VOPAGU-2260 file (C-alpha; in pm, 1 decimal, decimal comma):
REM VOPAGU-2260
SITE   aa  ch    i         X         Y         Z
SITE  MET   A    0      -7,3       1,7     -20,9
SITE  LYS   A    1     289,5     268,6     128,3
SITE  LYS   A    2     350,6     210,4    -269,8
SITE  VAL   A    3     118,1     207,3    -410,4
SITE  LEU   A    4      68,4     568,0    -237,7
SITE  ALA   A    5     373,7     737,9    -331,0
SITE  ILE   A    6     325,4     626,9    -718,5
SITE  LEU   A    7      16,7     792,6    -694,8
SITE  LEU   A    8     145,8    1095,2    -478,8
SITE  SER   A    9     468,7    1122,8    -766,8
SITE  ALA   A   10     162,9    1156,5    -983,9
SITE  ALA   A   11      39,8    1423,7    -843,1
SITE  MET   A   12     420,3    1586,7    -860,4
SITE  ILE   A   13     465,4    1579,4   -1212,5
SITE  LEU   A   14     147,0    1675,4   -1291,4
SITE  SER   A   15     131,4    2020,3   -1083,2
SITE  LEU   A   16     504,2    2103,4   -1264,6
SITE  ALA   A   17     347,0    1992,9   -1584,5
SITE  ALA   A   18      80,9    2241,2   -1495,1
SITE  CYS   A   19     394,8    2510,0   -1459,9
SITE  GLY   A   20     419,7    2792,5   -1755,5
SITE  GLY   A   21     818,3    2847,7   -1806,1
SITE  GLY   A   22    1014,1    3060,4   -1763,7
SITE  THR   A   23    1358,6    3286,8   -1829,2
SITE  THR   A   24    1640,7    3292,4   -1595,7
SITE  VAL   A   25    1889,0    3543,4   -1777,0
SITE  GLN   A   26    2269,8    3521,1   -1548,3
SITE  SER   A   27    2601,1    3631,6   -1551,6
SITE  ALA   A   28    2933,3    3562,9   -1412,9
SITE  GLU   A   29    2821,3    3913,9   -1191,0
SITE  SER   A   30    2436,6    3963,5   -1203,9
SITE  ALA   A   31    2136,7    3739,7   -1210,6
SITE  ALA   A   32    1941,2    3990,1   -1322,7
SITE  ALA   A   33    2060,7    4145,4   -1680,3
SITE  GLU   A   34    1764,3    4005,1   -1853,5
SITE  THR   A   35    1851,4    3965,1   -2271,6
SITE  PRO   A   36    1598,8    4042,4   -2534,7
SITE  VAL   A   37    1362,5    3833,3   -2720,3
SITE  THR   A   38    1375,2    4022,9   -3082,3
SITE  GLU   A   39     995,6    3976,9   -3269,6
SITE  ALA   A   40    1131,8    3742,6   -3557,4
SITE  ALA   A   41    1293,7    3530,8   -3269,6
SITE  LYS   A   42     939,6    3519,3   -3148,9
SITE  GLU   A   43     779,9    3395,4   -3524,9
SITE  GLU   A   44    1058,1    3139,0   -3527,1
SITE  ALA   A   45     989,7    2966,0   -3237,8
SITE  ALA   A   46     659,7    2877,2   -3244,7
SITE  PRO   A   47     515,4    2734,3   -2947,9
SITE  ALA   A   48     577,9    2348,8   -2920,7
SITE  ALA   A   49     410,7    2111,7   -2650,3
SITE  ALA   A   50     727,0    1858,8   -2594,1
SITE  GLU   A   51     528,8    1539,4   -2487,6
SITE  GLU   A   52     817,2    1383,0   -2125,2
SITE  ALA   A   53    1031,9    1067,3   -2244,9
SITE  ALA   A   54     886,4     771,9   -1972,4
SITE  PRO   A   55    1239,9     697,5   -1768,4
SITE  ALA   A   56    1412,5     341,4   -1906,5
SITE  ALA   A   57    1253,3      25,4   -1750,3
SITE  GLU   A   58    1580,5     -47,7   -1679,8
SITE  ALA   A   59    1785,8     216,9   -1423,2
SITE  PRO   A   60    1600,8     476,4   -1282,5
SITE  ALA   A   61    1583,4     827,8   -1506,4
SITE  LYS   A   62    1707,6    1155,8   -1420,4
SITE  GLU   A   63    1365,7    1355,0   -1324,0
SITE  SER   A   64    1344,4    1633,7   -1582,7
SITE  LYS   A   65    1285,8    2014,7   -1440,3
SITE  GLY   A   66    1224,8    2123,6   -1818,3
SITE  VAL   A   67    1518,4    2378,5   -1762,3
SITE  TYR   A   68    1763,6    2500,9   -2000,2
SITE  ALA   A   69    2036,3    2680,4   -2006,2
SITE  ILE   A   70    2299,0    2840,1   -2280,8
SITE  ILE   A   71    2700,9    2959,8   -2222,6
SITE  THR   A   72    2786,4    3213,2   -2469,9
SITE  LYS   A   73    3154,8    3365,5   -2486,9
SITE  SER   A   74    3049,9    3649,2   -2294,6
SITE  ALA   A   75    2940,9    3942,6   -2146,1
SITE  GLY   A   76    2767,4    4224,4   -2421,9
SITE  ASN   A   77    2842,7    4035,2   -2742,7
SITE  PRO   A   78    2559,4    4139,3   -2981,3
SITE  TYR   A   79    2618,7    3792,0   -3182,2
SITE  ASN   A   80    2568,8    3614,3   -2885,1
SITE  GLU   A   81    2314,4    3815,2   -2702,8
SITE  ARG   A   82    2085,2    3776,0   -2992,9
SITE  GLU   A   83    2204,2    3331,1   -3028,3
SITE  ALA   A   84    2083,7    3364,9   -2657,7
SITE  SER   A   85    1790,3    3521,7   -2739,1
SITE  GLY   A   86    1664,2    3224,2   -2976,0
SITE  PHE   A   87    1718,8    2957,0   -2769,1
SITE  GLU   A   88    1498,8    3105,0   -2551,2
SITE  ALA   A   89    1228,0    3172,0   -2737,2
SITE  ALA   A   90    1294,4    2816,8   -2887,0
SITE  ILE   A   91    1281,0    2713,5   -2487,7
SITE  THR   A   92    1021,1    2884,1   -2371,2
SITE  GLY   A   93     815,7    2860,4   -2609,3
SITE  ALA   A   94     762,6    2537,4   -2532,7
SITE  GLY   A   95     674,5    2590,5   -2182,4
SITE  TYR   A   96    1040,7    2504,2   -2023,5
SITE  GLU   A   97    1261,8    2727,2   -1822,6
SITE  ALA   A   98    1576,1    2867,3   -2011,7
SITE  ILE   A   99    1878,8    3050,5   -1851,6
SITE  ILE   A  100    2079,8    3215,5   -2015,4
SITE  LYS   A  101    2465,3    3315,4   -1877,9
SITE  HIS   A  102    2721,3    3544,4   -2004,8
SITE  PRO   A  103    3091,3    3460,4   -1890,8
SITE  ALA   A  104    3238,3    3860,0   -1762,0
SITE  GLU   A  105    3520,7    3701,6   -1979,8
SITE  ILE   A  106    3639,0    3533,5   -2289,5
SITE  THR   A  107    3779,3    3259,6   -2128,8
SITE  ALA   A  108    3756,5    2896,4   -2110,4
SITE  GLU   A  109    3784,5    2965,3   -1674,7
SITE  ALA   A  110    3460,9    3166,5   -1686,9
SITE  GLN   A  111    3298,6    2899,5   -1926,3
SITE  ILE   A  112    3405,4    2626,8   -1665,5
SITE  THR   A  113    3233,9    2857,1   -1343,9
SITE  LEU   A  114    2923,8    2873,9   -1521,0
SITE  ILE   A  115    2874,5    2518,6   -1627,0
SITE  ASN   A  116    2927,6    2394,1   -1280,9
SITE  GLU   A  117    2743,5    2592,9   -1111,7
SITE  LEU   A  118    2472,8    2424,3   -1346,3
SITE  VAL   A  119    2551,7    2121,4   -1289,5
SITE  ALA   A  120    2543,4    2192,7    -918,2
SITE  GLN   A  121    2158,8    2308,0    -984,0
SITE  GLY   A  122    2081,9    1952,1   -1148,7
SITE  ILE   A  123    1924,2    2125,4   -1481,5
SITE  ASP   A  124    1832,0    1923,8   -1835,2
SITE  GLY   A  125    2075,2    2053,0   -2049,3
SITE  ILE   A  126    2353,9    2252,0   -2194,2
SITE  ALA   A  127    2480,9    2480,1   -2527,1
SITE  ILE   A  128    2789,2    2623,4   -2493,6
SITE  ALA   A  129    2992,4    2877,2   -2733,5
SITE  ALA   A  130    3335,6    2690,8   -2605,2
SITE  ASN   A  131    3609,7    2932,1   -2599,8
SITE  ASP   A  132    3873,2    2688,7   -2640,3
SITE  PHE   A  133    3829,9    2310,6   -2764,4
SITE  ASP   A  134    4013,9    2063,7   -2529,3
SITE  ALA   A  135    4027,3    2290,6   -2178,9
SITE  LEU   A  136    3578,4    2265,5   -2107,3
SITE  GLU   A  137    3662,2    1807,6   -2142,1
SITE  THR   A  138    3673,3    1804,9   -1802,8
SITE  SER   A  139    3397,6    2001,2   -1667,0
SITE  LEU   A  140    3141,0    1887,8   -1979,5
SITE  LYS   A  141    3215,1    1544,5   -1945,7
SITE  ALA   A  142    3085,3    1580,8   -1578,6
SITE  ALA   A  143    2799,0    1720,0   -1678,6
SITE  MET   A  144    2694,7    1498,3   -1851,9
SITE  ASP   A  145    2758,9    1221,3   -1634,7
SITE  ALA   A  146    2521,3    1370,8   -1433,0
SITE  GLY   A  147    2290,6    1325,2   -1654,8
SITE  ILE   A  148    2277,6    1678,4   -1826,9
SITE  HIS   A  149    2285,8    1668,7   -2258,0
SITE  CYS   A  150    2583,6    1911,5   -2394,0
SITE  ILE   A  151    2590,4    1999,5   -2664,7
SITE  CYS   A  152    2783,2    2302,5   -2837,9
SITE  LEU   A  153    2707,8    2599,2   -3098,7
SITE  ASP   A  154    2863,4    2855,5   -3317,1
SITE  SER   A  155    3144,9    2740,2   -3163,8
SITE  SER   A  156    3300,2    2355,7   -3122,9
SITE  CYS   A  157    3430,6    2176,4   -2812,1
SITE  ASN   A  158    3636,3    1861,1   -2886,1
SITE  PRO   A  159    3375,9    1574,3   -2986,3
SITE  ALA   A  160    3432,6    1374,5   -2682,8
SITE  SER   A  161    3317,7    1724,4   -2485,8
SITE  ARG   A  162    2959,8    1671,9   -2684,2
SITE  GLU   A  163    2708,5    1495,7   -2799,0
SITE  VAL   A  164    2638,3    1742,0   -3130,1
SITE  PHE   A  165    2736,3    2066,5   -3214,6
SITE  ILE   A  166    2503,0    2267,6   -3395,1
SITE  ASN   A  167    2673,7    2433,2   -3656,3
SITE  GLN   A  168    2545,1    2766,2   -3828,3
SITE  ALA   A  169    2725,9    2705,0   -4185,5
SITE  GLY   A  170    2988,3    2452,1   -4297,0
SITE  VAL   A  171    3377,2    2482,8   -4230,8
SITE  LYS   A  172    3415,0    2501,3   -4571,6
SITE  GLU   A  173    3116,9    2644,3   -4689,3
SITE  VAL   A  174    3256,6    2921,4   -4519,1
SITE  GLY   A  175    3636,7    2963,1   -4585,6
SITE  GLN   A  176    3513,9    2908,7   -4922,3
SITE  CYS   A  177    3277,3    3188,4   -4911,2
SITE  LEU   A  178    3527,0    3422,5   -4735,2
SITE  VAL   A  179    3839,0    3352,8   -4959,9
SITE  ASP   A  180    3599,9    3407,2   -5330,5
SITE  ALA   A  181    3447,9    3756,5   -5166,2
SITE  THR   A  182    3856,8    3835,8   -5059,4
SITE  TYR   A  183    3914,4    3688,1   -5468,5
SITE  ASP   A  184    3640,7    3899,9   -5592,2
SITE  LEU   A  185    3737,6    4276,3   -5429,3
SITE  THR   A  186    4096,7    4282,2   -5490,8
SITE  GLY   A  187    4010,0    4155,9   -5801,2
SITE  GLY   A  188    4232,2    3779,4   -5768,1
SITE  GLU   A  189    4548,9    3982,6   -5561,9
SITE  GLY   A  190    4720,2    4197,7   -5371,9
SITE  GLN   A  191    4818,5    4193,7   -5042,1
SITE  TRP   A  192    4490,3    4096,8   -4689,1
SITE  ALA   A  193    4478,4    4068,6   -4372,0
SITE  ILE   A  194    4279,2    3873,1   -4174,9
SITE  LEU   A  195    4068,5    4027,6   -3797,4
SITE  SER   A  196    4022,4    3711,0   -3583,4
SITE  ALA   A  197    3882,3    3714,7   -3264,1
SITE  THR   A  198    4093,4    3617,7   -3018,0
SITE  SER   A  199    4375,1    3327,9   -3131,7
SITE  VAL   A  200    4147,1    2989,1   -2987,8
SITE  ALA   A  201    3835,5    3023,9   -3069,3
SITE  THR   A  202    3765,0    2667,8   -3260,5
SITE  ASN   A  203    3530,7    2854,1   -3492,8
SITE  GLN   A  204    3752,3    3137,8   -3663,9
SITE  ASN   A  205    3984,4    2907,1   -3610,8
SITE  ALA   A  206    3858,3    2619,1   -3800,8
SITE  TRP   A  207    3776,1    2878,8   -4138,1
SITE  ILE   A  208    4022,1    3043,2   -4137,5
SITE  ASP   A  209    4222,0    2659,2   -4111,7
SITE  ALA   A  210    4021,6    2559,5   -4459,3
SITE  MET   A  211    4010,1    2970,5   -4626,0
SITE  LYS   A  212    4431,0    2824,1   -4568,5
SITE  GLU   A  213    4387,4    2523,1   -4830,7
SITE  ILE   A  214    4177,2    2710,2   -5014,8
SITE  LEU   A  215    4444,2    2905,6   -5099,8
SITE  LYS   A  216    4645,0    2657,1   -5218,9
SITE  ASP   A  217    4494,3    2627,5   -5551,9
SITE  ASP   A  218    4653,4    2838,5   -5868,3
SITE  LYS   A  219    4379,0    3080,6   -5872,0
SITE  TYR   A  220    4480,9    3241,6   -5614,4
SITE  SER   A  221    4823,8    3237,6   -5597,2
SITE  LYS   A  222    4855,7    3650,0   -5649,8
SITE  MET   A  223    4654,1    3666,8   -5306,4
SITE  GLU   A  224    4911,6    3689,3   -5060,7
SITE  LEU   A  225    4771,8    3686,0   -4679,3
SITE  VAL   A  226    5011,9    3880,0   -4437,5
SITE  GLU   A  227    4911,5    3903,1   -4167,8
SITE  VAL   A  228    4575,2    3691,3   -3887,7
SITE  ALA   A  229    4573,8    3937,5   -3654,7
SITE  TYR   A  230    4377,6    3918,7   -3280,5
SITE  GLY   A  231    4105,2    4156,8   -3174,4
SITE  ASP   A  232    3958,6    3880,1   -2908,5
SITE  ASP   A  233    3567,0    4021,4   -2985,3
SITE  GLU   A  234    3628,0    4341,6   -2822,9
SITE  GLN   A  235    3603,0    4616,5   -2976,4
SITE  GLN   A  236    3890,9    4883,1   -2913,3
SITE  LYS   A  237    4114,1    4545,7   -2924,1
SITE  SER   A  238    3945,7    4504,5   -3303,9
SITE  VAL   A  239    3993,3    4916,4   -3379,2
SITE  ASP   A  240    4379,3    4844,7   -3289,7
SITE  GLU   A  241    4459,3    4551,7   -3436,6
SITE  THR   A  242    4331,0    4730,8   -3782,4
SITE  LYS   A  243    4528,7    5010,9   -3739,4
SITE  ALA   A  244    4817,3    4854,9   -3694,6
SITE  LEU   A  245    4750,4    4626,2   -4003,3
SITE  LEU   A  246    4723,5    4975,3   -4186,0
SITE  GLN   A  247    5027,6    5113,6   -4069,8
SITE  ASN   A  248    5258,7    4784,3   -4107,6
SITE  TYR   A  249    5157,7    4740,8   -4415,4
SITE  PRO   A  250    5091,1    5028,5   -4726,0
SITE  ASP   A  251    4952,8    4828,5   -4979,7
SITE  LEU   A  252    4712,8    4640,9   -4762,5
SITE  LYS   A  253    4416,5    4613,8   -5011,7
SITE  LEU   A  254    4136,0    4404,6   -4748,9
SITE  ILE   A  255    4079,6    4337,5   -4430,5
SITE  ASN   A  256    3854,3    4004,0   -4390,0
SITE  ALA   A  257    3674,7    3909,2   -4064,1
SITE  PRO   A  258    3476,8    3629,9   -4019,0
SITE  THR   A  259    3363,5    3813,7   -3630,1
SITE  THR   A  260    3117,1    4052,5   -3658,3
SITE  VAL   A  261    3330,5    4253,0   -3352,3
SITE  GLY   A  262    3559,2    4275,0   -3591,8
SITE  ILE   A  263    3402,7    4330,5   -3970,8
SITE  ALA   A  264    3239,5    4687,4   -3761,3
SITE  ALA   A  265    3572,0    4797,4   -3605,9
SITE  ALA   A  266    3769,5    4771,9   -3892,6
SITE  SER   A  267    3494,7    4932,7   -4109,9
SITE  LYS   A  268    3475,3    5228,4   -3903,0
SITE  VAL   A  269    3849,7    5267,9   -3915,4
SITE  ILE   A  270    3889,6    5241,5   -4235,5
SITE  GLN   A  271    3546,2    5480,7   -4312,8
SITE  ASP   A  272    3674,4    5752,7   -4040,9
SITE  GLU   A  273    4059,8    5791,2   -4189,6
SITE  GLY   A  274    3848,4    5802,3   -4512,8
SITE  LEU   A  275    4037,1    5519,9   -4679,9
SITE  CYS   A  276    3693,9    5367,9   -4801,9
SITE  GLY   A  277    3742,3    5230,6   -5169,3
SITE  LYS   A  278    4167,5    5194,3   -5140,2
SITE  VAL   A  279    4130,9    4911,4   -4876,0
SITE  ILE   A  280    3792,6    4761,6   -4888,6
SITE  VAL   A  281    3568,1    4559,5   -4630,2
SITE  THR   A  282    3446,0    4201,7   -4557,8
SITE  GLY   A  283    3353,0    3890,1   -4367,6
SITE  LEU   A  284    3061,9    3776,5   -4160,5
SITE  GLY   A  285    2885,7    4034,4   -3957,6
SITE  LEU   A  286    2545,8    4121,0   -3788,2
SITE  PRO   A  287    2314,9    4355,3   -4054,3
SITE  SER   A  288    2224,8    4657,5   -3789,4
SITE  GLU   A  289    2546,1    4684,9   -3672,4
SITE  MET   A  290    2717,1    4696,6   -4056,3
SITE  ALA   A  291    2451,2    4891,9   -4218,9
SITE  GLU   A  292    2624,5    5264,7   -4199,0
SITE  PHE   A  293    2947,1    5073,3   -4327,2
SITE  MET   A  294    2719,5    4896,1   -4669,2
SITE  GLU   A  295    2584,9    5233,0   -4724,3
SITE  GLY   A  296    2569,0    5435,0   -5044,6
SITE  GLU   A  297    2774,6    5462,5   -5344,7
SITE  ASN   A  298    3141,3    5426,0   -5200,7
SITE  PRO   A  299    3111,1    5229,8   -4867,8
SITE  ALA   A  300    3353,6    5102,9   -4633,5
SITE  CYS   A  301    3183,4    4685,2   -4685,5
SITE  PRO   A  302    3109,1    4617,4   -5055,6
SITE  TYR   A  303    2944,1    4313,5   -4908,6
SITE  MET   A  304    2972,1    4085,0   -4693,2
SITE  PHE   A  305    2847,1    3678,1   -4499,0
SITE  LEU   A  306    2617,9    3559,3   -4223,2
SITE  TRP   A  307    2384,5    3377,5   -4070,8
SITE  ASN   A  308    2071,0    3452,3   -3862,9
SITE  PRO   A  309    2144,1    3373,5   -3571,3
SITE  ILE   A  310    1865,7    3387,0   -3388,8
SITE  ASP   A  311    1834,9    3009,8   -3604,4
SITE  VAL   A  312    2154,8    2881,5   -3499,2
SITE  GLY   A  313    2024,3    2962,9   -3098,7
SITE  ALA   A  314    1691,0    2824,1   -3129,4
SITE  VAL   A  315    1787,5    2519,1   -3321,9
SITE  ALA   A  316    2027,1    2430,5   -3025,6
SITE  GLY   A  317    1728,5    2442,1   -2787,6
SITE  TYR   A  318    1509,7    2248,6   -3029,2
SITE  THR   A  319    1798,3    1917,7   -2998,8
SITE  LEU   A  320    1800,5    1946,3   -2612,5
SITE  MET   A  321    1466,1    1940,2   -2585,2
SITE  ALA   A  322    1432,7    1651,0   -2832,4
SITE  MET   A  323    1723,6    1491,0   -2680,5
SITE  VAL   A  324    1544,6    1497,0   -2308,6
SITE  ASN   A  325    1211,9    1492,6   -2424,9
SITE  ASP   A  326    1246,8    1252,5   -2702,6
SITE  GLY   A  327    1518,2    1046,5   -2685,5
SITE  PHE   A  328    1689,2    1151,3   -3033,8
SITE  ASP   A  329    2067,2    1059,8   -3049,0
SITE  GLY   A  330    2300,8    1340,3   -3087,4
SITE  GLY   A  331    2590,8    1142,4   -3140,2
SITE  GLN   A  332    2413,0     892,3   -3450,0
SITE  VAL   A  333    2473,7    1040,1   -3819,8
SITE  GLY   A  334    2133,2     992,1   -3991,9
SITE  ALA   A  335    1921,1    1001,5   -3717,5
SITE  SER   A  336    1689,1    1387,1   -3771,9
SITE  PHE   A  337    1387,2    1489,8   -3510,4
SITE  THR   A  338    1144,6    1801,8   -3666,4
SITE  ALA   A  339    1139,2    2124,6   -3467,5
SITE  ALA   A  340     856,1    2314,1   -3346,5
SITE  ASP   A  341     968,7    2542,1   -3644,2
SITE  GLY   A  342     841,2    2267,4   -3914,7
SITE  LYS   A  343    1195,4    2197,0   -3972,0
SITE  THR   A  344    1344,3    1866,0   -3988,1
SITE  TYR   A  345    1766,7    1931,6   -3888,0
SITE  THR   A  346    2006,8    1620,1   -3933,2
SITE  VAL   A  347    2253,9    1448,9   -3833,0
SITE  SER   A  348    2593,5    1474,6   -4002,8
SITE  GLN   A  349    2983,0    1352,4   -3952,7
SITE  ALA   A  350    3193,6    1688,0   -3827,5
SITE  ASP   A  351    3501,3    1740,8   -3971,8
SITE  ASP   A  352    3687,4    1677,0   -3676,3
SITE  GLY   A  353    3527,8    1366,4   -3574,4
SITE  GLY   A  354    3218,0    1411,9   -3406,0
SITE  THR   A  355    2849,9    1493,6   -3505,2
SITE  GLN   A  356    2612,4    1835,2   -3605,8
SITE  ILE   A  357    2395,7    1946,7   -3709,3
SITE  ILE   A  358    2467,1    2238,5   -4016,8
SITE  VAL   A  359    2128,7    2483,6   -3955,7
SITE  GLY   A  360    2150,6    2683,8   -4336,2
SITE  PRO   A  361    2490,4    2791,0   -4551,1
SITE  PRO   A  362    2607,4    3182,5   -4545,7
SITE  PHE   A  363    2322,7    3471,1   -4694,3
SITE  LYS   A  364    2490,1    3715,9   -4886,2
SITE  PHE   A  365    2439,2    4097,4   -4772,2
SITE  ASP   A  366    2527,4    4419,3   -5043,7
SITE  SER   A  367    2319,9    4743,5   -5072,9
SITE  SER   A  368    2029,4    4527,7   -5223,4
SITE  ASN   A  369    1934,2    4448,7   -4933,9
SITE  ILE   A  370    2045,2    4535,5   -4579,2
SITE  ALA   A  371    1785,6    4803,4   -4573,9
SITE  ASP   A  372    1537,7    4500,6   -4450,5
SITE  TRP   A  373    1792,6    4331,8   -4285,0
SITE  LYS   A  374    1923,1    4557,6   -4057,1
SITE  THR   A  375    1649,8    4624,3   -3842,8
SITE  VAL   A  376    1598,6    4218,2   -3802,7
SITE  TYR   A  377    1941,7    4132,5   -3629,3
């Protein structure tokens, strides 16, 4: 009889929890009260979806789902990451669960490890992280997975042992190819050019740059001279300083390719402020809302650039974690797939690092013909 009463009491508690609506907890290393805004686009893209709770396995007690999911970005104040977080939040809360948003105070693996450990102590259901280092997070993320917490990466990956699947905004080779081809087009296929990256250990930046260097071995690009890869650490002022140093050190520099949203805006501002538009060209990956002022007019600092929708990247991370917890989706199985609340089916493929990935979509080109339409979106 005691067992029956215990079962009935547990069932009542579960029904009570299921009846409660989801919420959002926004936390940083310095404050747990700062909210990340949700854009209208994110709300529309993350339509509410009912998430059915999966029954625990009969052979072993399953970790009880609390319906709490967290995203750890690269750092506080990164506009791209903030938009990823808004997409993640909309997907999670749209399904009736709680989203925790954590922005590290510093762009370091150590800052992220502290946040991972905090989340493990809370016993949440899933973590999505934009890694600041490929290998340094392994111990903490493995501990999280051993505790029954699903762990995935988005935007910037960690090694395969540290994750179940990587939510990749676009294929590495595809990104590298479009950046090299943009450089070839804008320089006329010859001359000195430089790369302005984020941090020297940023996994996504390094993967794209490695892909670019491999592509440059083709004879087609033999007259293009990559003079330096500079690092602005995804900080506006340092990116400005690095841009100025490139201009001083290479008087014949024709182009700066910045595959980072902070770097491309900083470089474009320097070129515009110093009256170098047309002499030194900027391209790379940027946010339309931050780059519109540098792309409009007859002689823009940046004729065109590429990106994907970071809101989508965050949303797909949220959808993936919920599919893992509620439906038993296996992100480590190539060919496995699930259909999300946005109506799209996402399929697992092999990643270049030996792990698995889900590719959100190809890079999208922004130029003077469409930047006005997109600058109000993100």
